[in-house]
C-alpha positions in Angstrom: 81.7 -31.2 -58.2 79.3 -30.5 -55.3 80.8 -30.9 -51.8 80.0 -34.1 -50.0 79.4 -35.6 -46.6 78.8 -39.2 -45.5 76.1 -40.6 -43.2 77.7 -43.8 -41.9 74.7 -45.6 -40.6 71.0 -45.0 -41.5 70.2 -44.1 -37.8 73.0 -41.5 -37.7 71.6 -37.9 -37.1 74.9 -36.3 -38.2 77.1 -36.7 -41.3 80.8 -36.2 -41.7 82.1 -33.7 -44.3 84.4 -35.2 -47.0 85.2 -31.7 -48.3 85.3 -28.2 -47.0 81.9 -26.8 -47.7 79.3 -24.1 -47.4 76.0 -23.9 -49.2 74.4 -27.0 -50.7 76.0 -30.4 -50.1 75.4 -33.9 -51.1 74.9 -36.6 -48.4 76.2 -40.0 -49.4 75.3 -43.2 -47.6 72.2 -45.3 -47.1 69.9 -42.3 -47.4 71.3 -40.0 -50.1 69.9 -36.5 -50.1 71.0 -32.9 -50.3 71.2 -30.4 -47.4 72.0 -26.7 -47.2 74.7 -25.8 -44.7 74.0 -22.9 -42.4 77.7 -22.0 -42.1 81.0 -23.0 -43.5 82.1 -26.4 -42.2 85.6 -27.9 -42.6 86.3 -31.4 -44.0 86.2 -34.0 -41.2 83.6 -32.2 -39.1 80.0 -33.1 -38.5 76.8 -31.5 -39.8 73.4 -31.9 -38.2 70.9 -33.9 -40.3 68.0 -32.9 -38.1 67.0 -30.1 -35.7 68.3 -30.8 -32.1 67.2 -29.5 -28.8 69.4 -29.4 -25.7 70.1 -32.9 -24.3 69.3 -34.8 -27.6 71.5 -37.7 -28.3 74.0 -37.4 -31.2 74.3 -40.6 -33.2 77.3 -41.4 -35.3 78.6 -44.9 -36.4 75.1 -46.1 -35.3 76.0 -45.3 -31.6 75.5 -42.4 -29.3 78.6 -40.3 -29.2 77.3 -37.5 -26.9 74.5 -35.0 -26.4 73.9 -31.5 -27.6 74.3 -28.7 -25.1 72.1 -26.2 -26.9 69.7 -26.2 -29.8 71.3 -27.1 -33.2 69.5 -26.5 -36.5 69.6 -28.9 -39.4 72.6 -28.0 -41.6 74.6 -26.5 -38.7 78.1 -27.5 -37.5 78.1 -30.0 -34.7 81.3 -29.8 -32.6 82.7 -28.9 -29.2 80.7 -25.6 -28.9 77.4 -27.4 -29.0 78.2 -31.1 -28.3 79.4 -32.8 -25.1 80.8 -36.3 -24.9 79.0 -38.8 -22.7 82.3 -40.6 -22.0 85.0 -37.9 -21.9 84.6 -35.1 -19.4 87.5 -33.2 -20.8 85.9 -32.8 -24.2 84.4 -29.5 -23.1 87.9 -28.1 -22.3 89.4 -28.6 -25.8 90.1 -25.7 -28.1 87.3 -25.4 -30.7 89.5 -25.3 -33.8 92.7 -27.2 -32.8 91.3 -29.7 -30.3 94.2 -28.9 -28.0 93.5 -29.1 -24.2 92.9 -25.7 -22.6 92.7 -27.0 -19.0 96.4 -27.7 -18.7 99.5 -25.5 -19.3 102.3 -26.6 -21.6 105.8 -27.1 -20.3 107.0 -25.4 -23.4 105.0 -22.2 -23.2 
């Protein structure tokens, strides 16, 4: 079966991976299509459905969830390394892969 992702609302410009994927994937939702990923993307992460330039709004759930911090090509991974939250200033301090805060030290370290 071909890997899949889901575009939640028709106006969303990102889709969420339902499977780990690289290569060609199927986009499910109101505008079914296929897209070629530019890199391996893990399940639960976002893929760009359009080309973005720095500052462009990222739309998911039909709402703006943040803005891109540098150009992102269609089919690329959209995450902490190229997306900033409009509501959470700490999002840029989270570890890219684990999501753990990097701006505070652990009492257990």
